[in-house]
C-alpha positions in Angstrom: 2.2 40.8 -21.3 -0.7 42.6 -19.5 -4.3 41.4 -20.1 -6.7 44.3 -20.2 -10.3 43.5 -19.3 -13.0 44.6 -21.7 -16.8 44.0 -21.7 -17.7 40.7 -23.2 -19.1 41.1 -26.8 -22.8 40.4 -27.4 -21.9 37.3 -29.4 -20.4 35.7 -26.3 -16.8 35.1 -25.2 -14.4 33.1 -27.4 -13.7 29.6 -26.1 -10.3 28.9 -24.7 -7.8 26.8 -26.6 -5.3 24.1 -25.8 -2.8 26.6 -24.3 -5.3 27.6 -21.6 -6.0 24.0 -20.6 -2.2 23.3 -20.6 -1.8 26.3 -18.3 -4.6 25.0 -16.0 -2.7 21.7 -15.7 0.4 23.5 -14.6 -1.6 25.4 -12.0 -3.2 22.3 -10.5 0.0 20.6 -9.2 1.1 23.4 -6.9 -2.6 23.8 -5.9 -2.6 20.1 -4.9 0.5 20.6 -2.8 -0.8 23.7 -1.1 -3.9 21.9 0.0 -1.9 18.8 1.0 0.2 20.9 3.4 -2.9 21.5 5.6 -2.8 17.8 6.6 0.7 16.6 5.5 2.2 16.6 9.0 -0.4 14.2 10.5 2.0 11.2 10.3 5.3 13.2 10.4 4.6 14.8 13.8 5.8 11.7 15.8 9.2 11.8 14.0 9.4 15.5 14.3 8.7 15.3 18.1 11.4 12.6 18.5 14.0 14.7 16.6 13.2 18.3 17.6 11.6 17.6 21.0 9.0 20.4 20.9 6.8 21.2 23.9 3.1 20.7 23.8 2.4 24.3 22.7 5.2 24.3 20.1 3.8 21.0 18.7 0.4 22.6 18.2 1.9 25.6 16.5 3.9 23.4 14.2 0.6 21.8 13.1 -1.5 24.9 13.0 0.7 27.9 12.0 0.4 27.1 8.3 -3.4 27.1 8.3 -3.8 30.1 10.5 -1.4 32.3 8.5 -2.9 31.0 5.2 -6.5 31.9 6.3 -5.4 35.3 7.7 -3.7 36.5 4.5 -6.0 35.2 1.8 -8.0 38.4 1.4 -4.8 40.5 1.4 -3.0 38.5 -1.2 -6.1 38.2 -3.4 -6.5 42.0 -3.4 -2.8 42.5 -4.0 -3.0 40.2 -7.0 -5.8 42.3 -8.4 -3.6 45.4 -8.0 -0.1 44.4 -9.0 -0.9 41.4 -11.2 -2.0 37.8 -10.4 0.9 36.2 -12.2 3.4 38.2 -10.2 1.8 37.2 -6.9 1.5 33.5 -8.1 5.1 33.2 -9.1 6.3 35.1 -6.0 4.2 32.7 -3.9 5.7 29.7 -5.7 9.3 30.9 -5.1 8.5 31.6 -1.4 6.8 28.2 -1.1 10.0 26.5 -2.4 12.3 28.4 -0.1 10.1 27.8 2.9 9.8 24.1 2.1 13.6 23.8 2.2 13.7 25.8 5.5 11.1 23.5 7.0 12.8 20.3 5.8 16.1 21.3 7.4 14.8 23.1 10.5 16.9 22.2 13.6 14.6 23.7 16.3 10.8 23.9 16.9 10.9 27.6 16.5 12.6 27.4 13.1 10.0 24.9 11.9 7.1 27.0 13.2 8.6 30.0 11.3 9.0 28.0 8.1 5.4 26.7 8.4 4.2 30.3 8.8 6.2 31.3 5.7 4.5 28.4 3.8 1.2 29.9 4.9 2.2 33.3 3.4 3.1 31.5 0.2 -0.1 29.5 0.1 -2.1 32.6 0.5 -0.4 34.0 -2.6 -1.1 30.8 -4.6 -4.6 29.9 -3.8 -6.6 33.0 -4.8 -4.3 33.6 -7.7 -5.0 30.1 -9.2 -8.8 30.6 -9.0 -8.6 34.2 -10.2 -6.5 33.2 -13.2 -9.2 30.6 -14.1 -11.6 33.5 -14.3 -9.2 35.2 -16.8 -8.2 32.1 -18.8 -11.8 30.8 -19.3 -14.2 33.5 -20.4 -16.7 30.9 -21.7 -19.0 29.9 -18.9 -19.2 26.2 -19.9 -15.4 25.9 -20.0 -15.0 27.9 -16.8 -17.4 25.5 -15.1 -15.2 22.5 -16.1 -12.1 24.3 -15.0 -13.5 25.2 -11.6 -14.8 21.6 -11.2 -11.2 20.5 -11.6 -9.9 23.2 -9.2 -12.4 22.1 -6.5 -11.7 18.4 -7.0 -8.0 18.9 -6.7 -8.4 21.0 -3.6 -10.5 18.4 -1.9 -8.3 15.6 -3.0 -5.2 17.3 -1.7 -6.5 17.6 1.8 -7.5 13.9 1.8 -4.2 12.9 0.2 -1.9 14.7 2.6 -1.9 12.1 5.4 -1.4 9.2 3.0 1.5 10.9 1.3 3.1 11.8 4.6 2.7 8.3 6.0 4.3 6.8 2.9 7.2 9.2 2.9 8.0 9.0 6.7 7.9 5.2 6.4 10.8 5.3 3.9 12.6 8.7 4.5 13.1 11.3 7.2 10.4 13.7 8.1 11.8 16.6 6.1 10.8 14.7 2.9 7.2 15.7 3.3 8.3 19.3 2.6 10.8 18.6 -0.2 8.2 17.0 -2.4 7.0 20.6 -3.0 10.1 21.6 -4.9 9.5 19.9 -8.3 6.0 21.3 -8.6 7.1 24.8 -7.6 10.1 24.7 -10.0 7.8 23.6 -12.8 5.5 26.5 -12.1 8.4 29.0 -12.0 9.8 27.7 -15.4 6.5 27.4 -17.3 4.5 30.1 -15.6 6.1 33.1 -17.3 5.7 31.3 -20.7 2.1 30.2 -20.3 0.4 32.5 -17.8 -1.1 35.9 -19.0 -0.5 38.8 -16.6 -3.8 40.2 -15.5 -4.8 42.8 -13.0 -7.7 45.2 -12.2 -7.8 48.9 -13.1 -7.4 50.1 -9.5 -4.6 52.6 -9.1 -3.1 54.3 -6.1 -1.4 53.1 -3.0 -2.2 49.7 -1.6 -4.2 50.0 1.6 -1.9 48.5 4.2 -4.3 49.3 7.1 -7.0 47.2 5.5 -4.6 44.4 5.0 -3.6 44.6 8.7 -7.2 44.7 9.8 -8.0 41.7 7.6 -5.2 39.6 9.2 -6.1 40.9 12.7 -9.7 39.8 12.2 -9.4 36.4 10.6 -6.4 35.0 12.5 -7.8 35.4 16.1 -11.3 34.6 15.0 -10.4 31.2 13.4 -7.8 30.4 16.0 -10.3 31.1 18.8 -13.1 29.1 17.3 -10.8 26.1 16.7 -9.5 26.3 20.3 -13.0 26.4 21.7 -13.9 23.4 19.6 -10.8 21.5 20.7 -10.8 22.2 24.5 -14.3 23.6 25.3 -15.1 26.9 26.8 -12.1 29.0 28.0 -11.8 32.7 28.4 -8.7 33.2 26.3 -9.9 31.7 23.0 -13.4 33.2 23.6 -11.8 36.6 23.9 -9.7 36.0 20.8 -12.8 35.1 18.7 -14.6 38.1 20.1 -11.7 40.4 19.3 -11.5 39.0 15.7 -15.2 39.7 15.2 -14.7 43.3 16.5 -11.8 43.9 14.2 -13.8 42.4 11.4 -16.5 45.0 11.9 -13.9 47.7 11.8 -12.5 46.2 8.6 -16.0 46.2 6.9 -16.6 49.8 8.1 -13.4 50.9 6.5 -14.2 49.1 3.2 -17.6 51.0 3.1 -15.8 54.3 3.2 -12.9 53.7 0.7 -13.2 54.7 -2.9 -11.3 51.6 -3.9 -11.9 49.0 -1.1 -10.0 45.8 -0.7 -13.3 43.9 -0.5 -16.2 45.3 -2.5 -19.2 45.2 -0.2 -21.6 45.7 -3.1 -20.4 42.4 -4.5 -21.1 40.7 -1.2 -24.7 42.1 -1.4 -25.1 40.5 -4.8 -27.1 37.4 -4.2 -25.2 35.4 -6.8 -21.9 36.1 -5.1 -22.9 36.5 -1.4 -25.2 33.5 -1.6 -22.5 31.4 -3.1 -20.0 32.4 -0.4 -22.6 31.5 2.2 -23.3 28.1 0.5 -19.6 27.3 0.4 -19.2 28.2 4.1 -22.1 25.9 5.1 -20.7 23.1 3.0 -17.4 23.4 4.9 -19.2 23.4 8.2 -20.6 19.9 7.5 -17.4 18.6 5.7 -15.0 19.5 8.5 -17.4 19.0 11.4 -18.1 15.4 10.4 -14.6 14.5 9.2 -13.3 14.9 12.7 -15.7 12.2 14.0 -15.1 9.9 11.0 -11.4 10.0 11.6 -11.8 9.1 15.3 -14.3 6.4 14.4 -11.9 4.6 12.1 -9.0 4.8 14.5 -10.5 4.6 18.0 -13.7 2.6 17.4 -12.6 0.3 14.7 -9.0 0.1 15.9 -7.3 1.0 12.6 -3.8 2.4 12.4 -3.5 6.1 11.4 -2.2 5.2 8.0 -4.9 2.6 7.4 -7.5 5.1 8.4 -6.0 7.6 6.0 -6.2 5.1 3.2 -9.9 4.4 3.9 -10.6 8.1 4.1 -9.4 8.4 0.5 -12.2 6.1 -0.8 -15.0 8.7 -0.6 -13.1 10.9 -3.0 -14.3 8.5 -5.7 -17.8 9.9 -5.1 -16.3 13.4 -5.5 -14.6 12.6 -8.8 -17.8 11.1 -10.2 -20.3 13.6 -8.9 -18.6 17.0 -9.4 -18.3 16.7 -13.2 -21.8 15.4 -13.5 -23.2 18.3 -11.5 -21.2 20.8 -13.6 -22.6 19.2 -16.9 -26.1 19.3 -15.5 -25.7 22.9 -14.5 -25.2 23.8 -18.2 -28.7 22.5 -19.0 -30.7 23.8 -16.1 -30.6 26.5 -13.4 -27.5 26.1 -11.2 -29.5 26.8 -8.1 -31.5 23.6 -8.6 -28.4 21.5 -9.2 -26.7 23.1 -6.1 -29.8 22.3 -4.0 -29.8 18.8 -5.4 -26.1 18.4 -4.3 -27.0 19.6 -0.8 -29.9 17.1 -0.7 -27.6 14.3 -1.8 -25.2 15.2 1.0 -28.2 15.3 3.4 -29.1 11.8 2.2 -25.5 10.5 2.9 -25.5 12.1 6.4 -29.0 10.6 7.1 -27.7 7.2 6.1 -24.8 7.6 8.6 -27.2 8.7 11.3 -28.4 5.1 11.5 -25.1 3.3 12.0 -24.2 1.4 15.2 -21.3 -0.8 16.4 -22.4 -3.7 14.1 -22.5 -1.6 10.9 -20.1 -2.9 8.3 -17.3 -0.6 7.3 -18.4 -0.6 3.6 -21.7 1.0 4.7 -19.9 3.9 6.4 -17.6 4.4 3.5 -20.4 4.3 0.9 -22.5 6.8 2.9 -19.4 9.0 3.2 -18.9 8.9 -0.6 -22.5 9.9 -1.0 -22.3 13.0 1.2 -18.8 13.9 -0.1 -20.0 13.8 -3.7 -23.1 15.9 -2.9 -21.1 18.5 -1.0 -18.3 18.9 -3.5 -20.8 19.2 -6.3 -22.5 22.0 -4.5 -19.2 23.7 -3.6 -18.0 23.5 -7.2 -21.1 25.2 -8.5 -20.9 27.8 -5.7 -17.3 28.6 -6.7 -18.3 28.8 -10.4 -21.3 31.0 -9.7 -19.4 33.3 -7.4 -16.5 33.8 -9.9 -19.0 34.4 -12.7 -20.7 37.1 -10.7 -17.5 38.9 -9.8 -16.0 41.4 -12.3 -12.8 40.0 -13.8 -10.8 43.0 -12.4 -11.7 41.9 -8.9 -11.3 38.1 -9.4 -8.5 37.8 -6.9 -10.3 39.5 -4.0 -13.5 37.6 -4.9 -11.7 34.3 -4.9 -9.9 35.2 -1.6 -13.2 36.0 0.2 -14.7 32.8 -1.1 -11.7 30.8 0.3 -11.7 32.7 3.6 -15.4 31.8 4.0 -14.5 28.2 3.5 -11.7 28.4 6.2 -14.2 30.0 8.6 -16.8 27.4 7.8 -14.3 24.6 8.7 -13.6 26.2 12.1 -17.3 26.6 12.7 -17.9 23.0 11.8 -15.4 21.8 14.4 -17.0 24.1 17.0 -20.7 23.6 16.4 -20.9 20.0 15.3 -18.1 19.1 17.7 -20.0 20.6 20.6 -23.1 18.6 19.6 -21.2 15.4 19.4 -19.4 16.0 22.8 -22.8 16.7 24.5 -24.3 13.5 23.2 -21.2 11.5 24.0 -21.1 12.7 27.6 -24.8 12.0 28.0 -24.5 8.5 26.7 -21.6 7.5 29.0 -22.4 5.8 32.3 -22.6 8.2 35.2 -20.0 6.2 37.2 -17.4 6.3 34.4 -14.2 8.3 35.2 -14.3 12.0 34.4 -11.7 11.7 31.7 -13.7 8.9 30.0 -16.9 11.0 30.1 -15.2 13.9 28.4 -13.6 12.3 25.4 -13.1 8.9 23.7 -9.4 9.4 23.9 -9.6 9.7 27.7 -11.6 6.5 27.8 -9.1 4.5 25.9 -6.7 4.8 28.9 -9.1 3.0 31.2 -10.4 -0.5 31.5 -12.2 -2.7 28.9 -15.7 -2.1 30.1 -15.3 1.6 30.0 -13.7 1.5 26.6 -16.6 -0.5 25.2 -19.1 1.9 26.7 -17.2 4.8 25.3 -17.0 3.4 21.8 -20.8 2.8 21.8 -21.4 6.3 23.1 -19.1 7.7 20.5 -21.0 6.0 17.7 -24.2 7.4 19.1 -22.6 10.9 19.1 -21.4 10.4 15.6 -25.0 9.6 14.6 -26.2 12.8 16.3 -23.6 14.8 14.4 -24.8 13.2 11.2 -28.3 14.2 12.0 -27.2 17.8 12.6 -25.2 17.8 9.3 -28.2 16.4 7.4 -30.4 19.1 8.8 -27.9 21.8 7.9 -27.6 20.5 4.4 -31.4 20.4 3.9 -31.5 24.1 5.1 -28.6 24.9 2.7 -30.6 23.4 -0.2 -33.6 25.6 0.6 -31.2 28.6 1.0 -29.7 28.0 -2.4 -33.1 27.9 -4.1 -34.1 31.1 -2.3 -31.0 33.1 -3.0 -29.6 31.8 -6.3 -32.5 31.0 -8.6 -32.5 32.9 -11.9 -34.6 36.0 -11.5 -33.5 36.2 -7.9 -29.8 37.0 -8.5 -29.5 40.5 -9.9 -26.2 41.4 -11.3 -25.2 37.9 -12.2 -22.7 37.6 -15.0 -22.6 34.9 -17.6 
């Protein structure tokens, strides 16, 4: 069946029933797996390296091709869903995800695995915006939609944190291909139940799909995010800098084309709407802090405290308790007061958690670090949940797919910027805190220091904790600024065009 969008009646939208919540539950399992696939290879890569023997560059592409393709195609697949039907795109993505998972599990060469991971990225780009857009269609009632988006955001955040733990447990008992085969039951369930439960919904746009805009979107996001991540990883280098600059240039061409089209892939008027554009910006800033600090926290657990990767992954799961507690509370509070105030409060809670982490040293107990991380994670995900909900509420239902895709693309870009900006800050403080007579490799990274003598290693660990504190200060300041920005852009009376 095809769901036709009509203006909501004056009496308010009808609440969704049990069928809609059952459908949401079916959507959440594949969403969990799509988000897990971002990090699921962390513990599988040693086994893959021993079996397939990839080179250094091939190994990087095995890890990164999924995320790069996913980020590059989000806007295209979101817009395609609005045009041909979100259920069609979702079910097509589920089928492709299953096929690509089998191909990845039984890949016999590095090139085959890279190709399968890229196909998984294409499938993930079909699934992610479609799940969020269908929430906009299934839950017309704002209060119910807020609860549904809270669940969506919590599942997404939990999946990324759960990926390393699941991969560690599977690789310990099975071969590395098992980390891909766990996708099959969820995708099969979606393919069986999706046609029965999911309504077909699409916008009113007719005519040919703009292939040139799709190509420009991919050519902008992929080199931009790849270039930023490479600069964050290895420092300044001409090639990634040129890639990022080329991505920005193509992005400008993409936006110029959208302004001239009668039926653009991305509605620039929607981006100028404070409720939507402000929410996209808030989401981006939240991801800057989330990803930028997570890199340091992971290294702290493993290289400073000496935990095994699997043990560090387990400890990294603990802050999700703060997420699961704070996000529903924030959503409930937002039903009683202006969302902008609750979002600002979430950012301030996150700033408090980061400020707490700014004071740690080598003697700080682990529980303090984990508790502070739970505080900032709870505040951040609360703000991101409300940003997602406000953005989807501001978007017309017929453009829900493209709106969700732009929101998610902003989050991907925010993650890359977090690695670059906060990573550069931490690297500068680390280098400055190291003894001048330390070996050059030890002054550059903590990993380089771990191959030297005990005195240098101890100095490097102390310098790293100092750098981690500086990054926490930077993240706290960014979160405080984000709180002020939320109040300025998103308060009622300052968000023209906001929908219920």
